[in-house]
Backbone as numpy.savetxt, mean C-alpha at the origin, in Angstrom:
# Nx Ny Nz CAx CAy CAz Cx Cy Cz
20.67 -36.41 3.44 21.00 -34.83 3.65 21.23 -34.79 5.07
22.46 -34.22 5.56 22.87 -33.99 7.00 21.74 -33.31 7.56
21.60 -33.42 8.97 20.68 -32.48 9.69 21.49 -31.29 10.08
20.54 -30.10 9.73 21.19 -28.89 9.85 20.39 -28.13 11.00
20.89 -27.80 12.19 20.25 -26.87 13.16 19.69 -25.76 12.75
20.21 -24.94 11.85 19.53 -23.74 11.31 18.53 -23.93 10.61
18.58 -25.01 9.64 17.34 -25.35 8.90 16.33 -25.83 9.45
16.55 -26.51 10.54 15.43 -26.89 11.44 14.95 -25.90 12.16
15.65 -24.96 12.48 15.05 -23.98 13.46 14.18 -23.00 12.34
14.51 -22.81 11.21 13.64 -22.05 10.40 12.65 -22.52 10.03
12.54 -24.21 9.78 11.17 -24.74 9.61 10.35 -24.43 10.68
10.73 -24.75 12.09 10.15 -24.67 13.14 9.31 -23.24 13.18
10.21 -22.23 12.93 9.67 -20.88 12.83 8.45 -20.68 12.07
8.78 -21.14 10.60 7.50 -21.05 9.75 6.40 -21.86 10.11
6.68 -23.02 10.78 5.47 -23.86 11.16 4.59 -23.26 12.29
5.46 -22.39 13.02 4.85 -21.68 14.14 3.83 -20.60 13.67
4.47 -19.90 12.45 3.69 -19.04 11.91 2.50 -19.30 11.29
2.59 -20.44 10.44 1.54 -21.05 10.00 0.43 -21.38 10.87
0.81 -22.08 11.78 -0.20 -22.63 12.86 -0.88 -21.41 13.61
-0.33 -20.54 13.91 -0.74 -19.16 14.45 -1.72 -18.37 13.59
-1.13 -18.49 12.13 -2.09 -17.82 11.42 -3.63 -18.67 11.04
-3.44 -19.85 10.81 -4.67 -20.74 10.66 -5.39 -20.55 11.91
-4.84 -20.60 13.27 -5.69 -20.42 14.43 -6.44 -18.95 14.36
-5.73 -17.99 14.06 -6.41 -16.59 14.25 -7.42 -16.58 12.99
-7.29 -17.28 12.10 -8.22 -17.00 11.05 -9.38 -17.93 11.28
-9.53 -18.93 12.02 -10.48 -19.91 12.34 -11.18 -19.12 13.57
-10.46 -18.48 14.45 -11.10 -17.82 15.47 -12.19 -16.71 14.98
-11.35 -15.68 13.89 -12.05 -14.78 13.38 -13.21 -15.04 12.56
-13.16 -16.20 11.92 -14.41 -16.80 11.29 -15.62 -17.18 12.14
-14.96 -17.85 13.24 -16.25 -18.36 14.33 -16.81 -17.02 14.81
-15.95 -15.82 15.28 -16.57 -14.74 15.66 -17.55 -14.14 14.66
-17.24 -14.06 13.31 -17.98 -13.39 12.30 -19.32 -14.26 12.22
-19.14 -15.66 12.48 -20.53 -16.32 12.24 -21.29 -16.35 13.51
-21.12 -15.79 14.50 -21.85 -15.77 15.83 -22.98 -14.81 15.61
-24.16 -15.08 16.07 -25.17 -13.89 16.05 -24.98 -12.93 17.17
-25.08 -11.62 16.90 -24.66 -10.70 18.04 -26.04 -10.52 18.79
-25.98 -10.73 20.09 -26.90 -10.49 20.95 -27.03 -9.11 21.70
-28.04 -8.43 21.45 -28.15 -6.98 22.08 -28.67 -6.92 23.41
-27.94 -6.13 24.28 -28.26 -6.01 25.62 -28.89 -4.55 25.90
-29.72 -4.48 26.89 -30.21 -3.09 27.09 -29.23 -2.49 27.80
-28.98 -1.14 27.36 -27.97 -0.13 27.83 -28.24 0.19 29.20
-26.97 0.08 29.93 -27.02 0.49 31.24 -26.51 1.99 31.39
-26.47 2.40 32.73 -25.96 3.84 32.87 -24.37 3.90 32.29
-23.60 2.74 32.70 -22.20 2.69 32.55 -22.09 2.70 30.83
-22.81 1.99 30.14 -22.65 1.84 28.74 -23.07 3.18 28.10
-24.09 3.78 28.60 -24.52 5.00 27.98 -23.62 6.08 28.20
-22.66 6.22 29.24 -21.91 6.97 29.46 -20.65 6.84 28.77
-20.29 5.63 28.66 -19.05 5.44 27.71 -19.49 5.64 26.09
-20.86 5.61 25.89 -21.19 5.89 24.48 -21.00 7.31 24.26
-21.41 8.18 25.42 -21.63 9.56 25.34 -20.06 10.09 25.15
-19.30 9.49 26.02 -17.63 9.71 25.96 -17.10 9.47 24.53
-17.48 8.52 23.83 -16.97 8.16 22.64 -17.57 9.21 21.68
-18.79 9.44 21.60 -19.27 10.50 20.72 -18.69 11.82 20.77
-18.22 12.23 22.13 -17.34 13.25 22.25 -16.26 13.52 21.66
-15.46 12.20 21.76 -14.04 12.09 21.17 -14.24 12.24 19.55
-15.22 11.59 19.12 -15.48 11.74 17.61 -15.72 13.07 17.03
-16.54 13.63 17.99 -16.89 15.20 17.46 -15.51 15.98 17.51
-14.63 15.88 18.11 -13.34 16.43 18.25 -12.41 16.10 17.20
-12.77 15.01 16.76 -11.76 14.68 15.41 -10.77 13.76 15.77
-10.47 12.58 15.16 -9.45 11.63 15.41 -8.07 12.27 15.43
-7.25 12.11 16.52 -5.95 12.77 16.24 -4.78 11.73 16.63
-5.24 10.50 17.05 -4.33 9.42 17.56 -4.40 8.34 16.47
-3.48 7.48 16.37 -3.35 6.45 15.51 -4.43 5.40 15.76
-4.53 5.05 17.15 -5.35 4.03 17.65 -6.81 4.38 18.09
-7.19 5.56 17.37 -8.70 5.91 17.46 -9.67 4.77 17.00
-9.32 4.33 16.01 -10.19 3.10 15.61 -9.85 1.84 16.16
-9.65 0.69 15.41 -9.30 -0.72 16.03 -8.25 -1.26 15.15
-7.23 -1.77 15.84 -6.21 -2.40 15.14 -6.36 -3.89 15.29
-5.97 -4.74 14.16 -5.97 -5.90 14.22 -4.77 -6.56 13.73
-4.29 -7.79 14.01 -2.93 -8.37 13.37 -3.45 -9.80 13.00
-2.64 -10.25 12.03 -3.00 -11.71 11.46 -1.96 -12.07 10.70
-2.04 -13.21 10.15 -1.14 -13.90 9.19 -1.87 -14.69 8.21
-1.38 -14.02 6.90 -2.18 -15.02 5.71 -1.11 -15.97 5.02
-1.69 -17.03 4.62 -0.90 -18.04 3.97 -0.90 -17.93 2.50
0.05 -18.37 1.75 0.05 -18.29 0.47 0.95 -19.40 -0.19
1.10 -19.68 -1.35 1.89 -20.70 -1.93 3.23 -20.61 -1.57
3.93 -19.48 -1.37 5.19 -19.39 -1.08 5.40 -19.18 0.44
4.35 -19.37 1.37 4.82 -19.27 2.81 3.71 -18.36 3.42
4.06 -17.32 4.20 3.25 -16.52 5.14 3.61 -15.33 5.16
2.79 -14.39 5.44 2.99 -13.07 5.77 2.20 -12.38 6.95
2.77 -11.59 7.91 1.94 -10.91 8.85 1.30 -9.80 8.30
0.55 -9.21 8.84 -0.25 -8.04 8.43 -1.00 -7.38 9.61
-1.08 -5.91 9.63 -1.87 -5.12 10.62 -2.82 -4.42 9.70
-4.15 -4.41 10.52 -5.27 -4.09 9.88 -5.89 -2.76 10.85
-6.40 -1.69 10.21 -6.93 -0.45 10.74 -8.45 -0.58 10.53
-9.33 -0.52 11.39 -10.72 -0.21 11.01 -11.08 1.02 11.78
-11.76 1.92 10.78 -12.26 3.33 11.49 -13.36 2.97 12.62
-13.53 3.92 13.51 -14.62 3.84 14.42 -16.03 3.89 13.80
-16.89 3.19 14.59 -18.38 3.58 14.15 -18.89 2.75 13.19
-18.16 1.87 12.60 -18.77 0.92 11.44 -19.95 0.29 11.98
-21.04 0.30 11.11 -22.25 -0.48 11.54 -22.41 -1.94 11.10
-23.11 -2.76 11.56 -23.30 -4.15 11.16 -23.69 -4.26 9.71
-22.99 -4.93 8.92 -23.18 -5.04 7.41 -22.78 -4.11 6.50
-22.20 -2.89 7.04 -21.49 -1.88 6.32 -20.27 -2.48 5.68
-19.97 -1.98 4.38 -18.69 -2.43 3.75 -18.17 -1.05 3.31
-16.89 -1.04 3.53 -16.15 0.26 3.22 -15.07 0.02 2.41
-14.37 0.95 1.62 -13.41 0.87 0.73 -11.97 0.44 1.71
-10.95 0.05 0.98 -9.89 -0.58 1.70 -8.51 -0.04 0.77
-7.42 0.61 1.61 -6.18 1.05 1.05 -5.19 0.10 1.44
-4.44 -0.52 0.65 -3.36 -1.55 1.00 -2.15 -0.56 0.99
-1.45 -0.60 1.97 -0.13 0.23 2.13 1.13 -0.97 2.25
1.90 -0.69 1.50 3.36 -1.63 1.56 4.46 -0.53 1.92
5.04 -0.81 3.02 6.26 -0.10 3.50 7.33 -0.35 2.81
8.54 0.37 2.79 9.57 0.42 2.39 10.74 -0.23 3.16
11.85 -0.24 2.70 12.93 -0.83 3.25 13.18 -0.23 4.70
13.58 -1.34 5.71 13.83 -0.68 7.09 12.53 -0.17 8.09
11.43 -0.67 7.33 10.18 -0.26 8.01 9.38 -1.55 8.39
8.33 -1.49 9.14 7.51 -2.49 9.27 6.05 -1.92 9.26
4.85 -2.67 9.39 3.51 -2.19 9.37 3.23 -0.95 10.11
3.60 -1.13 11.65 3.24 -0.39 12.48 3.97 1.14 12.44
5.18 1.03 12.04 5.93 2.20 11.73 5.56 2.98 10.47
5.27 2.25 9.58 4.71 2.88 8.27 3.47 3.50 8.49
2.54 2.99 9.32 1.22 3.61 9.66 1.45 4.87 10.40
2.49 4.86 11.40 2.80 5.86 12.23 3.41 7.14 11.30
4.19 6.74 10.40 4.96 7.82 9.63 3.87 8.42 8.63
3.04 7.66 7.91 2.01 8.02 6.81 0.73 8.88 7.71
0.50 8.30 8.77 -0.57 8.65 9.53 -1.90 8.55 8.64
-1.80 7.54 7.77 -3.05 7.25 6.97 -4.35 6.87 7.84
-3.88 6.26 9.14 -5.07 5.93 9.87 -6.05 7.08 10.42
-5.46 8.24 10.48 -6.09 9.39 10.93 -7.17 9.73 9.76
-6.77 9.71 8.49 -7.45 9.99 7.28 -8.43 8.88 7.19
-8.20 7.52 7.56 -9.13 6.63 7.43 -10.30 6.84 8.42
-9.92 7.32 9.62 -10.92 7.43 10.55 -12.00 8.50 10.25
-11.34 9.63 9.55 -12.32 10.43 9.09 -13.28 10.40 7.96
-12.49 9.62 7.06 -13.16 9.22 5.64 -13.92 7.90 5.58
-13.50 7.26 6.72 -14.41 5.86 6.84 -13.73 4.86 5.75
-12.65 4.33 5.85 -12.03 3.19 4.96 -11.24 2.34 5.77
-10.99 1.14 5.38 -10.03 0.18 5.92 -8.51 0.52 5.50
-7.51 0.36 6.37 -6.18 0.27 6.05 -5.56 -0.94 6.15
-4.98 -1.50 5.25 -4.32 -2.88 5.50 -2.66 -2.62 5.07
-1.89 -3.23 6.14 -0.60 -3.13 6.04 0.23 -4.43 5.97
0.36 -5.03 4.83 1.05 -6.27 4.80 2.60 -5.93 5.37
3.22 -6.94 5.84 4.62 -6.89 6.40 5.58 -7.68 5.80
6.58 -7.23 5.44 7.68 -8.20 4.87 8.40 -8.86 6.02
8.63 -10.22 5.82 9.22 -11.01 6.96 10.81 -10.94 6.80
11.74 -10.71 7.67 13.17 -10.61 7.55 13.78 -11.72 7.22
13.13 -12.93 7.31 13.71 -14.18 6.79 13.56 -14.01 5.39
12.70 -13.48 4.59 12.61 -13.36 3.35 13.56 -12.35 2.77
13.73 -11.07 3.60 14.60 -10.09 3.20 15.26 -9.47 4.51
16.54 -9.58 4.74 17.05 -9.05 6.19 16.81 -7.59 6.44
16.40 -6.75 5.35 16.20 -5.33 5.46 14.77 -4.96 5.47
14.10 -5.83 5.32 12.61 -5.82 5.26 12.22 -5.34 4.07
12.84 -5.30 2.83 12.58 -5.08 1.60 11.43 -5.82 0.84
10.65 -5.50 0.18 9.98 -6.38 -0.71 10.74 -6.87 -1.74
10.77 -8.12 -2.44 11.81 -8.48 -3.36 11.08 -8.31 -4.71
10.83 -7.07 -5.18 10.10 -6.71 -6.24 10.90 -6.99 -7.60
12.16 -6.87 -7.34 13.08 -7.06 -8.58 13.33 -8.42 -9.10
13.22 -9.35 -8.31 13.71 -10.70 -8.31 12.81 -11.60 -9.13
12.60 -11.00 -10.52 11.62 -11.61 -11.49 12.24 -12.92 -12.19
13.67 -12.69 -12.29 14.35 -13.91 -13.06 14.19 -15.39 -12.28
14.13 -15.27 -11.20 13.99 -16.52 -10.20 12.52 -16.76 -9.89
11.58 -15.82 -10.29 10.29 -15.94 -9.91 9.96 -15.58 -8.55
10.79 -15.19 -7.85 10.74 -14.92 -6.39 9.81 -13.61 -6.14
9.81 -12.71 -7.04 8.92 -11.48 -7.07 7.55 -11.69 -7.32
7.21 -12.68 -8.03 6.11 -13.08 -8.28 5.26 -13.96 -7.22
6.23 -14.67 -6.50 5.71 -15.49 -5.41 5.40 -14.44 -4.17
6.11 -13.41 -3.90 5.78 -12.39 -3.09 4.53 -11.71 -3.34
4.46 -11.27 -4.59 3.14 -10.70 -5.01 1.82 -11.45 -4.81
2.15 -12.78 -4.89 0.82 -13.83 -4.67 0.67 -13.83 -3.08
1.71 -13.62 -2.21 1.57 -13.61 -0.75 0.97 -12.41 -0.54
1.17 -11.07 -1.02 0.34 -10.02 -0.67 -1.06 -10.07 -1.23
-1.08 -10.71 -2.25 -2.29 -10.96 -2.66 -3.28 -11.79 -1.95
-2.77 -12.73 -1.20 -3.27 -13.65 -0.15 -3.73 -12.73 1.12
-2.78 -11.84 1.46 -3.17 -10.92 2.47 -4.28 -10.10 2.25
-4.42 -9.54 0.96 -5.62 -8.72 0.63 -6.88 -9.64 0.58
-6.80 -10.76 0.01 -8.00 -11.63 -0.12 -8.47 -11.88 1.37
-7.63 -12.15 2.40 -7.79 -12.60 3.50 -8.62 -11.42 4.41
-8.18 -10.29 4.15 -8.65 -9.05 4.74 -10.12 -8.79 4.19
-10.12 -9.05 2.81 -11.62 -9.04 2.29 -12.61 -10.06 2.99
-12.11 -11.18 3.32 -13.06 -12.13 3.75 -13.28 -12.09 5.30
-12.53 -11.66 5.99 -12.63 -11.46 7.48 -13.25 -9.90 7.97
-13.02 -9.11 7.24 -13.33 -7.62 7.57 -14.21 -6.92 6.90
-15.03 -6.13 7.01 -15.85 -5.20 6.40 -15.40 -4.39 5.07
-14.94 -5.13 4.26 -14.23 -4.39 2.97 -15.19 -4.54 1.84
-15.26 -3.43 0.95 -16.07 -3.40 -0.18 -15.01 -3.88 -1.19
-15.15 -5.07 -1.79 -14.20 -5.73 -2.66 -14.10 -4.75 -3.92
-15.09 -4.01 -4.39 -15.04 -3.20 -5.48 -14.34 -1.91 -5.38
-13.76 -1.75 -4.13 -13.27 -0.38 -3.85 -12.00 -0.49 -2.94
-10.89 -1.24 -3.74 -9.58 -1.53 -3.18 -8.58 -0.93 -3.90
-7.59 -0.14 -3.23 -6.44 0.49 -4.09 -5.20 0.05 -3.20
-4.01 0.16 -3.90 -2.78 0.04 -3.25 -1.82 1.07 -3.48
-1.01 1.32 -2.37 0.05 2.41 -2.44 1.23 1.81 -1.55
2.48 2.25 -2.19 3.65 1.86 -1.51 4.73 3.02 -1.47
5.70 2.64 -0.66 6.76 3.54 -0.83 8.09 2.86 -0.92
8.87 3.39 -1.78 10.27 2.82 -2.13 9.98 1.28 -2.66
10.71 0.25 -2.13 10.27 -1.05 -2.60 8.91 -1.60 -2.57
8.12 -0.80 -1.59 6.81 -1.14 -1.35 6.13 -0.58 -2.48
6.46 0.67 -3.29 5.92 1.24 -4.38 6.11 0.36 -5.55
7.36 -0.32 -5.63 7.62 -1.28 -6.85 6.92 -2.44 -6.73
6.57 -2.97 -5.46 5.72 -4.10 -5.31 4.43 -3.91 -5.60
3.99 -2.58 -5.28 2.48 -2.11 -5.56 2.27 -2.18 -7.08
3.28 -1.74 -7.87 3.04 -1.79 -9.28 2.97 -3.09 -9.85
3.97 -3.94 -9.34 3.90 -5.29 -9.92 2.69 -6.08 -9.41
2.25 -5.94 -8.40 1.10 -6.57 -7.86 0.00 -6.08 -8.71
-0.37 -4.93 -9.18 -1.73 -4.49 -10.19 -1.31 -4.93 -11.47
-0.30 -5.03 -11.86 0.11 -5.63 -13.18 -0.26 -7.13 -13.32
-0.22 -7.87 -12.41 -0.51 -9.11 -12.30 -1.91 -9.55 -11.64
-2.55 -8.68 -11.02 -3.83 -8.82 -10.52 -4.65 -7.41 -10.82
-4.73 -6.95 -11.94 -5.35 -5.87 -12.25 -6.87 -5.60 -12.06
-7.47 -6.77 -12.04 -8.90 -6.69 -11.88 -9.25 -6.56 -10.21
-8.11 -6.48 -9.43 -8.56 -6.55 -7.95 -8.35 -5.05 -7.38
-7.94 -4.29 -8.29 -7.51 -2.73 -7.77 -8.13 -1.72 -8.60
-8.68 -0.62 -7.86 -9.10 0.66 -8.94 -8.08 1.37 -8.93
-6.89 1.47 -8.14 -5.92 2.56 -8.27 -4.73 2.05 -7.60
-3.46 2.52 -8.12 -2.30 2.48 -7.37 -1.27 3.40 -7.55
-0.74 3.54 -6.44 0.10 4.85 -6.10 1.40 4.33 -5.84
2.59 4.87 -6.54 4.02 4.63 -6.24 4.59 5.92 -5.87
5.08 5.70 -4.64 5.94 6.86 -3.94 7.33 6.58 -3.79
8.18 7.23 -4.61 9.49 7.05 -4.61 9.92 5.64 -5.09
9.51 4.95 -5.93 9.66 3.73 -6.21 10.35 3.39 -7.72
10.62 2.17 -8.13 11.16 1.92 -9.41 10.07 1.08 -10.15
9.88 1.44 -11.47 8.56 0.81 -12.13 8.88 -0.74 -12.32
8.07 -1.72 -12.36 8.17 -3.11 -12.60 8.72 -3.24 -14.02
9.63 -4.18 -14.25 10.17 -4.52 -15.72 11.42 -3.82 -15.88
11.91 -3.12 -14.87 13.27 -2.48 -15.05 14.56 -3.30 -14.48
14.14 -4.31 -13.68 15.22 -5.14 -12.95 14.84 -6.56 -12.99
15.66 -7.53 -12.78 15.48 -8.92 -12.77 16.31 -9.63 -11.60
17.22 -8.60 -11.05 18.24 -9.32 -9.85 18.45 -8.10 -9.10
19.12 -8.39 -8.11 19.74 -7.32 -7.25 20.60 -6.34 -7.64
21.38 -6.79 -8.72 22.33 -5.96 -9.28 21.67 -5.03 -10.23
20.78 -5.68 -11.16 20.08 -4.64 -12.06 19.15 -3.76 -11.34
18.89 -4.06 -9.99 17.93 -3.23 -9.27 18.39 -2.05 -8.96
19.74 -2.15 -8.44 20.57 -1.18 -8.12 20.98 -0.14 -9.16
21.12 -0.82 -10.32 21.25 0.19 -11.61 19.97 0.80 -11.94
18.87 0.25 -11.86 17.59 0.98 -11.86 17.13 1.94 -10.90
17.58 1.88 -9.74 17.29 2.80 -8.83 18.16 4.07 -9.06
19.28 3.88 -9.63 19.86 5.08 -10.14 19.38 5.78 -11.34
18.47 5.33 -11.69 17.78 5.81 -13.20 18.55 5.19 -14.40
19.08 4.31 -14.33 20.06 3.85 -15.45 19.34 2.90 -16.40
18.18 2.46 -16.01 17.37 1.44 -16.95 15.97 2.06 -17.29
15.70 1.51 -18.40 14.23 1.85 -18.84 13.32 0.71 -18.62
11.98 1.02 -18.58 10.90 0.04 -18.30 10.26 -0.59 -19.58
11.37 -0.97 -20.66 10.83 -1.60 -21.85 10.01 -2.66 -21.84
10.20 -3.58 -20.94 9.16 -4.73 -20.89 7.52 -4.28 -20.78
7.40 -3.36 -20.13 6.02 -2.86 -20.03 5.43 -2.59 -21.50
6.14 -2.07 -22.23 5.69 -1.83 -23.58 5.41 -2.86 -24.50
5.97 -4.02 -24.07 5.74 -5.40 -24.79 4.35 -5.94 -24.48
3.73 -5.44 -23.50 2.41 -5.97 -22.95 1.40 -5.40 -23.91
0.62 -6.23 -24.33 -0.67 -5.84 -25.43 -1.46 -4.80 -24.93
-1.82 -3.72 -25.68 -2.74 -2.60 -25.23 -4.01 -3.10 -24.60
-4.54 -4.25 -25.02 -5.78 -4.83 -24.38 -5.54 -5.20 -23.08
-4.44 -5.68 -22.77 -4.08 -6.09 -21.31 -3.84 -4.85 -20.47
-3.11 -3.87 -21.05 -2.71 -2.75 -20.19 -3.92 -1.92 -20.01
-4.70 -1.98 -20.89 -6.04 -1.20 -20.66 -6.90 -1.48 -19.39
-6.59 -2.82 -18.80 -7.29 -3.20 -17.48 -6.51 -2.76 -16.47
-5.50 -2.11 -16.57 -4.48 -1.91 -15.42 -5.36 -0.52 -14.75
-5.33 -0.42 -13.27 -5.80 0.76 -12.61 -4.85 1.91 -12.96
-5.58 3.23 -12.92 -4.76 4.29 -12.96 -3.69 4.50 -11.99
-2.71 5.08 -12.35 -1.62 5.32 -11.64 -1.13 6.67 -11.06
-0.79 6.88 -9.85 -0.37 8.04 -9.41 1.24 7.94 -9.04
2.01 8.62 -9.45 3.35 8.68 -9.00 3.92 9.76 -8.39
4.30 9.67 -7.19 4.97 10.77 -6.24 6.37 10.61 -6.23
7.24 11.46 -6.49 8.67 11.53 -6.29 9.18 12.65 -6.10
10.36 12.72 -5.15 11.15 13.76 -4.67 12.15 14.10 -5.64
12.30 15.45 -6.19 13.34 15.73 -7.16 14.78 15.71 -6.65
15.05 15.54 -5.19 16.22 15.39 -4.59 16.51 14.12 -4.16
16.01 13.11 -4.60 16.03 11.73 -4.11 17.28 11.07 -4.40
18.06 10.67 -3.36 19.30 10.43 -3.80 19.32 8.84 -3.70
18.24 8.16 -3.23 18.30 6.53 -3.16 17.55 6.17 -4.49
16.57 6.35 -4.76 15.76 6.31 -6.04 15.73 7.45 -6.99
16.42 7.52 -7.90 16.48 8.62 -8.84 15.22 9.07 -9.27
15.01 10.28 -9.34 13.65 11.01 -9.81 13.32 10.49 -11.19
14.04 10.20 -12.15 13.82 9.63 -13.38 13.01 8.53 -13.30
13.29 7.73 -12.33 12.12 6.55 -12.22 10.85 6.62 -12.27
10.53 7.97 -11.45 8.98 8.25 -11.34 8.66 8.42 -13.02
9.36 9.46 -13.55 8.84 9.53 -14.93 8.97 8.45 -15.75
9.95 7.61 -15.48 9.76 6.34 -16.46 8.63 5.63 -16.25
8.07 5.15 -14.96 6.99 4.59 -14.48 5.53 5.36 -15.08
5.63 6.57 -15.00 4.17 7.31 -15.46 4.29 7.16 -16.98
5.33 7.38 -17.66 5.48 7.37 -19.19 5.36 5.84 -19.67
5.67 4.93 -18.92 5.67 3.46 -19.33 3.99 3.05 -19.30
3.59 3.54 -18.13 1.92 3.25 -17.94 1.20 3.91 -19.01
1.64 5.10 -19.42 0.95 6.00 -20.50 1.23 5.35 -21.85
2.33 5.02 -22.23 2.73 4.37 -23.44 2.06 3.03 -23.74
1.68 2.30 -22.57 0.96 0.99 -22.98 -0.19 1.01 -23.47
-0.80 2.29 -23.28 -2.20 2.43 -23.68 -2.40 3.32 -24.76
-1.25 4.18 -25.17 -1.25 5.47 -25.96 -1.89 6.54 -25.23
-1.51 6.86 -24.17 -2.02 8.07 -23.49 -0.84 9.12 -23.75
-1.46 10.42 -23.68 -0.48 11.47 -24.04 -0.50 12.52 -22.81
0.85 13.09 -22.59 0.82 13.98 -21.49 0.14 15.22 -21.90
-0.41 15.98 -20.90 -1.07 17.20 -20.81 0.05 18.27 -20.34
-0.50 19.45 -20.37 0.34 20.49 -19.75 0.73 20.35 -18.34
1.94 20.71 -17.86 2.37 20.41 -16.66 1.86 21.68 -15.87
1.39 21.45 -14.46 0.97 22.63 -13.61 1.73 22.75 -12.44
1.75 23.80 -11.87 2.46 23.93 -10.39 1.59 24.04 -9.50
1.58 23.37 -8.28 0.78 23.46 -7.27 1.64 23.64 -5.90
1.18 24.54 -4.96 1.74 24.68 -3.68 0.81 25.16 -2.93
0.80 24.37 -1.60 -0.02 24.87 -0.69 0.56 25.48 0.63
0.42 26.57 0.79 1.20 27.25 2.09 2.57 27.29 1.83
3.37 26.80 3.07 4.89 26.64 2.89 5.47 25.41 2.51
4.46 24.48 2.34 4.89 23.22 1.98 5.64 23.08 0.38
6.51 22.32 0.33 7.09 22.01 -1.05 6.43 22.23 -2.18
6.74 22.92 -3.24 6.02 22.83 -4.40 6.01 21.63 -5.20
5.15 21.47 -6.05 5.12 20.19 -7.04 4.63 20.51 -8.35
5.16 19.87 -9.18 4.78 19.96 -10.63 4.14 18.71 -10.96
2.98 18.66 -11.61 1.96 17.72 -11.67 1.75 17.58 -13.35
1.87 16.41 -13.69 1.47 16.11 -15.31 0.66 14.89 -15.32
-0.56 15.14 -15.93 -1.53 14.09 -16.23 -1.13 13.43 -17.88
-1.45 12.09 -17.75 -1.41 11.45 -18.87 -2.94 10.87 -19.28
-3.40 11.44 -20.25 -4.82 11.11 -20.72 -5.01 10.27 -21.81
-5.98 9.36 -21.85 -6.30 8.65 -23.18 -7.86 8.80 -23.23
-8.35 9.30 -24.23 -9.75 9.58 -24.63 -10.56 10.10 -23.34
-9.87 10.99 -22.82 -10.72 11.76 -21.72 -10.34 11.36 -20.39
-9.94 9.98 -20.26 -9.60 9.42 -19.06 -8.12 9.68 -18.52
-7.81 9.83 -17.33 -6.50 10.00 -16.78 -5.80 8.51 -16.50
-5.03 8.26 -17.15 -4.14 6.89 -17.11 -3.16 6.94 -15.83
-2.51 8.15 -15.83 -1.45 8.22 -15.06 -1.24 9.63 -14.68
-0.67 9.82 -13.35 -0.57 11.16 -12.94 0.85 11.28 -12.22
1.79 12.18 -12.71 3.18 12.24 -12.08 3.21 13.71 -11.38
3.54 13.43 -10.15 3.60 14.54 -9.19 5.23 14.69 -8.64
6.06 15.58 -9.38 7.51 15.66 -8.97 7.42 16.80 -7.84
7.98 16.30 -6.67 7.88 17.38 -5.50 9.28 17.71 -5.14
9.39 19.19 -5.42 10.58 19.79 -5.22 11.14 19.76 -3.76
12.58 19.60 -3.58 13.23 19.57 -2.25 12.95 18.25 -1.49
12.22 17.36 -2.12 11.71 16.17 -1.40 12.98 15.13 -1.59
13.33 14.54 -0.65 14.25 13.30 -0.79 13.57 11.98 -0.80
14.25 11.18 -0.17 13.60 9.61 -0.22 12.79 9.45 0.94
11.61 10.04 1.14 10.86 9.99 2.31 9.29 10.26 1.75
8.52 9.67 2.87 6.99 9.97 2.49 6.81 11.51 2.66
6.11 12.04 1.65 5.78 13.65 1.55 4.72 13.81 2.72
5.04 14.86 3.54 3.72 15.41 4.70 3.73 14.32 5.57
4.55 13.41 5.73 4.45 12.44 6.74 4.93 12.92 8.14
4.83 12.22 9.27 4.84 12.59 10.66 6.32 13.19 10.74
6.40 14.28 11.64 7.56 14.87 11.98 8.32 14.06 12.86
9.70 13.95 12.46 10.86 13.23 13.25 10.80 11.65 13.06
9.75 11.10 12.12 9.50 9.75 11.91 10.67 9.38 10.76
10.90 8.13 10.79 12.03 7.69 9.74 11.43 7.70 8.36
12.17 8.00 7.42 11.71 7.89 6.16 10.39 8.84 5.79
10.41 10.08 6.51 9.17 11.01 6.34 9.79 12.43 6.41
8.99 13.25 5.76 9.36 14.52 5.37 8.09 15.48 5.75
7.89 16.06 6.75 6.64 16.76 7.01 6.49 18.10 6.32
7.59 18.62 5.56 7.50 19.82 4.90 6.67 19.52 3.44
6.62 18.25 2.94 6.03 18.03 1.71 4.52 18.10 1.61
4.09 18.08 0.62 2.50 17.99 0.41 2.24 16.64 0.93
0.73 16.67 1.65 0.37 15.52 2.29 0.22 14.17 1.34
1.12 13.22 1.19 0.82 12.20 0.33 -0.25 11.38 0.48
-0.52 11.08 1.95 -1.38 10.29 2.27 -2.95 10.88 1.93
-3.13 12.17 1.96 -4.46 12.90 1.42 -4.61 12.59 -0.20
-3.17 12.74 -0.81 -3.27 12.51 -2.14 -3.64 11.10 -2.58
-3.22 10.25 -1.91 -3.34 8.76 -2.03 -4.89 8.59 -1.86
-5.59 8.91 -0.82 -6.95 8.84 -0.80 -7.78 9.66 -1.67
-7.33 10.72 -1.95 -8.17 11.55 -3.02 -8.10 10.95 -4.34
-6.98 10.56 -4.72 -6.78 9.65 -5.88 -7.62 8.29 -5.98
-7.52 7.66 -4.98 -8.34 6.31 -4.93 -9.76 6.62 -4.89
-10.38 7.66 -3.95 -11.63 7.94 -3.87 -12.32 8.43 -5.27
-11.54 8.84 -5.99 -12.01 9.47 -7.41 -12.21 8.16 -8.24
-11.47 7.23 -8.07 -11.69 5.78 -8.86 -12.82 5.06 -8.47
-12.73 5.07 -7.08 -14.11 4.40 -6.58 -15.51 4.84 -6.81
-15.35 6.10 -6.93 -16.84 6.71 -7.52 -17.22 6.56 -8.81
-16.24 5.97 -9.76 -16.55 5.92 -11.25 -17.38 4.75 -11.47
């Protein structure tokens, strides 16, 4: 094989990522294993504590109120970077829920956090937020390759995301029994694919403006699926016993989405329901203040909600209720981040 400078550079890049990831993991593990020595409070530390308490009393209003961490997780198919947010005031030994947030195309972890403002809710409700990040070497637009099931690439990426989740549970104060995943656009499709492969690891899944898994197997069929031209028939082939282990699904979709047709949201909720024989209840309209109205449909099976579909009127391809002026965000919509937490918290309590 001839020597190729580009291939050599890529290998060096991945080697650097792996080395840094392993080093960070080892440092974190050593820190976690060291006993904490308590020191007598000084006048300076008392003043700092009082200032911190005063800030908490006024409520978190900045993304960095808690603590940001960055890391790299290794998997069978490579490595992925991630960012993790911890709410302030966690006590030693305390374990809290975790929401995994998968960004859409053209986004990264930090930008997605700023757009959704999920960290503000995490600071108030006390949970960890994990933001896996797609590598531009894997996809130049930063999209998760949820559709590439024919080559197996989608499943490899799902395994990588799962490696990020497992590392976060190992290194941070996460309650393993209270983990949910949500995503936007390509991130929503990856979130759904993730729970169909690892259903026992999640209590809830939220798809915001995404395409359901099983509707595409290549880039070409993915484009067709995004326009609402393909049905999710492969989901119906899964046995009802296997589908019964899937966590409940919340689908949020804009009715004027020109990137991912609104029919995909309905297909996703219906496919989830059909897999276990759930039936749709009467649709209800919800509107808070001057925000966009939404029509909500629950799909129930034996009294339990299997899937919920929220069609938001006037919303395009953007995170509903997100930060104003942020990319892929519409501040006029209902607060999707609050919806994500409320839906997940309900499953955590069961």
